[in-house]
N, C-alpha and C positions, 0 to 999 in steps of 0.2 A: 596663846599655840591654835584656840579653834580658828581665831581670825587669820594667821597663817594658814592652817588646813585650806579652810573653807577659798582663800587666794589663788591656792596651789589647785586644789580643782576646778575651780572656776576658769584658769588657765590653761587648764591640761582639756575642759570640755571643749572650749572654744579652740585650743590648738586639735583635737580632734574632727570640729566639725570644720574647720579650714579643710583639714586635710582631705575628708570626704568631699568636700566642694571640691576642690582640686580634682579628685579623681575622677569627679562627675564629670568636670569639664573636658578633662584627657579623654572620657571612654566617650564620650556623647559629641564633641567636635569634631565634624568629618576633618579627615586627610586630605582636602583638597584645596585650589584654588579659591580664597574668599575675599572679595572686593567690598571694599566701604564704598557706598558709594556717596554718601554724605561728606565721608571726608576726604573723599577722592583719592585711595590709596589702598594696596594690598595689606592686607590683616597676617600678622606670624601665624604661622601653623606649627604643633607642636614639635620642638627641636627632637633629631636625634641622639640618643645617650651614646658617647663614646667615654670613655677615660681620659682621651686626650683634650678632648673640646672642658670636659670636667674639669680638667686639672688646669687648664687655662682660665676657666672663669668664662665662656663662653656659650653653655650648657646654662648656667642659672639666668645669665643675662638673658639669653632666648625662650627661656621659658617664663621668665618674669614678663616679656613682652607678649608671650602666646595666654599668660594669665590673665592679661591685662585686656588684652582683645578680643577673649571667649566668655568673659564674665557675663551672668543669665542677665537678661535687662538691660543691656550695654549702654542700647540704643536710647534708652527711655533715660536713663542715668546723662548721656551726653545730650540730651531735649533740656532734661532740666538743668543742667550746668548752665547750659545758653542761656536759657531764662532769664538765672539768677544774674550771667555776664550781663544781659540786655537790660536787666532790673536799676543795676549797678552804672549803667551808663557807660562799660568799657568798650566801645568800640574798635573791630580789628582792621585789619589789614584786608579783609575779603567784605567789608561793608561796602555796599553799592546801593545807587538809587537807581529805579528803573523808569526809562521814560515809552509812553504809548504814541499813538499815530496821532496827537493831536497838538496844535501849535499850543492850546489854553495851557496845558500842563508844563509846557516849558516856561509860558509867562508868568505861570504862576512860582515855580519852584525859583526862577531864573529871578524874579522882581525883588530889587532891593530898595524902593521908593524915588531911585533916580529916572525913572522914565520907561519908554517901553524897550522890551528886550530885543525887539526888531529895529532899533534906532541907529544898528552899527555900531556902539560903543558897548562892547562887552562888561557885563559886571561880574565880581569877583564870583567863584565860586566851588565849594568843599567838593571833592572827588571823591569822597566815600570812604578815608582812611582816616586812621586816631592819630591826631595832633595835626591835622590837615594843613592849617592857617596860623602858624604861630603869628603872633604883631611883632616880633622884633625880626622875624627874617622879612619879612612884606615891607616892614617899613626901615629898617636901618639901611638901603642901599634903593637911592632913587635914580644914579648915577648913569643905568641901561635903560632899555628898553622891554617893556612887559611885552607878553607873548599872548595869544589867543586862539581858542579850537571855537571853529563856527560853522556854522551849515550856511550854504550858500543859495539864496533867493533868485529866482528867475527872473525876476521884475526889478533886481537891483539890492542893494544892501543886506544883509546877514541876521542870523540870527545865534548869538554868543550862547557855547557852552559853557565855555571854563576861561578862564583866565589865570595864567599862570606869569606871578610876580619876577623883578629882573631879580631880587634879593634871591628867591626860590631858585633861578636858573641858574645865577651864578654857584651856588653852592652845589647844586646837585653836578654840574657841570667839574666845577675843582673833586667832587669825590669819584664820579668817572675817572678821571685825569690821576685816579691814586692808581688806579689798577693799569690803565695804560705806563706807567712808572712801571710795575712788575715784569712787561714785556720784555723780550727781546727786541733788536734793532729792528727789525721784521714783523713783530706783531701788531697785533689791530685788536682794539674796541669794537665791536657793532652792536649798535644797538635800536632799540625800537619801543613804539608807546601801541598799544593795541586797543581799538574802543571795545564794547558791548554791543551784544546782536540787538539789545532794543533800539541804542543807538542809533545803529547802523540801518535799521527797519526805518526809524523815524525819515532818516533821507530816501531810501528807496521805497518808502512806504507813501511818500509823497511827494512823486517826482514832478504834477503839476506845477509843486511850489519852491523844489530844490534842484539846483542841477549839479552841487555839488557839496564837499566837506572840505574844510583846509584846517591848516594849522602851522604859524612860525616861529613853533617853538625850538624847532631845530636848527633854524637860521640864527637864533640867537643862542646857543649852545655854542654852534661850531665857532663862531667868535672866541670863545672862550676857551676852548681845548685846541689839542695838539693835533695835527695830521695825523698821528696814532688812532685818532678815535672817527669813527665815522657813524651815520645818521641813516635814518632808510623811515622815512614817511611813509609808515604802513596806510594814511588815508589816500595819498596819492596813488601810491602802487595798488590800493585792491580798487581805488574809484572809475576807472574805466569800465573791469569785469562786472562793479556792481550795477553801472548803468548798461551793461548788455545783459543784463537779468540773472548773472549766476548767484546762486546763493551762497557765501561767503559763513554763512555763522549758524550757528547750530539752534533749534528751537528748545527742545529739552534742558537746555543746559547755556549757562552766561557765558561760553568760550565761541570761539570759530571753528571751524571744522578746517580739515585736512587741507582742503583747494585754498584756501585762504594763508595757512601758513606757507604752501608751498610756492605761492608766488612772491612771498617776502622772502622765502629761502632763496630764490633764483638771484632778486635782485641783489642779495650779499655774495654770494658764488661770484657773480658775473664782474660784483664791484672788486671782487680780488683778482681777473682777467683769467679765471677758470670758468668751465662749461658747465652748468647745471644738469643734473643728471635727467633726459626726460620721466615724465611723470608715469609713463606707460611700460617704462622699460622695468619696475617694479612691479611681485605679483602680491597681490591684495588678500587678504582675507577680510571679508565683507559681514560687517556685523549691524544689525538693527534693533531699537531698544523692543525690550519685550512688556516694560511696564511706561505709564504716562498717556497724556491723551491721546487721540486720533491724527491730531496734529503732528506731534513727536513720532509717532511711529509712519507715519508717510513721508516724513522728510529729511528725518535725521540717520547718517550712516556713518559708520566708523571703519572708516578702511586703514585695515592694520600690514601695515608694508613686512615682506619677508626682506632679510638683509639680502645685497647684492654680493657677501661675502662672510662666512661661518666668522660671526662675532659672537661674544662673550659678554652677560650685564651681570653687575656685580655691586651689591653692596654693602660702603664702606664704612666702618666702624673704628675708634681706636686710631689711629693715622692711617695703618693700613692693613687691618683685619678686615679680611673680606670674606663673604656670603655670596656665592653664587645664586641668582635667582635666574628667571624666564626674559627672555628677551623681550617678547611681548606677551599682555595676556588675551591671547586672541582666540576665548571663548567668551571676552567681554563688551559688551556695547557700551561704553562710556569712555570717557577723557582718559581716566583713567587706568586704560588696556596699554597706553602707547607707553612703550619702554615698562612696563608693570609698575605704572602711576608714582604716585610720589614716596619712593622708597627712602627714606633719612638714615643719617642726617648728611650722606655724599652717595652717588652714586658713579660706577665705573662703566663705561660698553669699549672693550676691547673690539676694535672692526673689521680685524681679517686684512685692511689695506696695509700699505707701507711707505706711509709718506714723509716721515720723519716729523711729526709736527701732531701737537694734540691741543685739545680747545677745553674751555671750562663754558657751561651754559649756567646762567642765571637766572632764573623768571619765578614767575606765582602762578604753574600752571597753562599759563598761554602757552611756554617752551616745549609743553609736552608733545604737539603733533609735528613740530617744526623739527627737533632734534633729530630724529632717525635720519631724515635729508643728509645731515652733516659728518655722516661715518664716511663714505669715499674720502671726504677729504683730510682726514685725520687719522695716526694709530692709533690712539683713545679719546673719547668724547668722555669728560666729567660733568657731572651735575650736582648744582647743591640750592638751596633755599635760604637767599638771607633775611626773609623779612622776622621779625622780633618773636612771633607767635609761632613763628617755624624750625628757627636754624637751633640747635642743640650745640653748643660749643664743648661741653663736657661728654658727650657722646663722640663727638668729630676727636676729640683727644688734642685737636690745634688750631690756630685759625686758618680761615679760606687761604692768609698771604701764603702760609707757609706750606698748606697743601699746594697752591701755586708751584710755589720753588720745588716741592719735593716729585712733583709729577711734570716736571718742565712745560708749563702751559706756554703755551704760543699766542694764542688768539682766545680772546674773553667775548660771548655772545650775552646781551643783555635785552632778555624780551618777556617784557612786561606789561599787563591790560593798565586802562584806566583807573582801576582800582588804586595802582600803584605808580603813579603818575609823577611831576616834576612838584606837584604839591602836597605827597605823601609823605610821610614819615620815613616808609622804606627808601626813597630815595634821598630823602633830606637827611637822615641820622643811620639809619640801619646799614646801609651801603658801608660806612665806613666804620661803624661800631664795629661791626662784625666780619671785618677785614683783615683787621691785624690783633 
């Protein structure tokens, strides 16, 4: 009897303690926009209680998210979790390697014992994603041509960066085609890959050595997909602007800046026979980082555009359960400010335009600054992230394919970084695993 009583008392005190902690969290957590710079997303605020939201279960779900996002010492717990994950060698899609402005680092990193990396024969290279180069996919199909990403040297020859096996190219092309098959006859898939800033600065920081950069992976993918899939070579699009001295990548973040994404958006829109909206036609809120190095403060700006027509931004869960969120985090100097960051599992923007078309954007953070420019061409623009570490089918309540059907998606935009390239688990597997 005493044992039962003791267990009951222990349980009761734990409940009281948790209730006190929850009450303190609600009391002292500021009811304002909170951005997690490390996670590149907006944190959940305390939800407003209504009988309707309580009956539908919405209040409990939001309150659970709020407690999770507001627990004391949360950042330290995340750091500990990341370290434990690293000890167990469970690399994620966000893992990346960095290059400085020395040829030696690339030579050491690329070297595989087969000769100088500047010989013109690119060596195999991991791109920083989990399960990057599975041997069965690299060796099972030698009937086609491998592709290469390389820096072009002024005195002839190249410095290899990545090699993409034909087997991987073929698989990714087939995965992309599955999205094209879900679109109407006049629908298209628009696909691009974006390099990291340090790789871009390796090029522009050594213009006495390099005259450009190039990749032929899209040439090979075009041979394997239908006309409904259109590829955009970010390297060739950005190269002339970079050679003119434009800085198109951030210093305090691993992403490109809004001008870099704007140039690629222009090519995507022109390919559709449409006219890109001039950059200066938008009004912008310009923010500068308040933390970080002097270099970051001096060079980075976050230009957050105001929509040309009344637009609304929604977080979507359970297929069609909508929660209105701000259009932009206008007071934030971070990439998470664009379209209010990575709000999962699905986001829908109603644009205020009446074009009769709808788009879906899928990316890995590099799509955030580009997506707002697409609004004038669609009634709604939807966003999701199909990476294993992010996508939550349970919260979404259905598959991406079903959401495409329900929302009458006409066009799909894939905007990924080199961390999720043709050698990555994201494009090799998650692209279709999370589709159906």
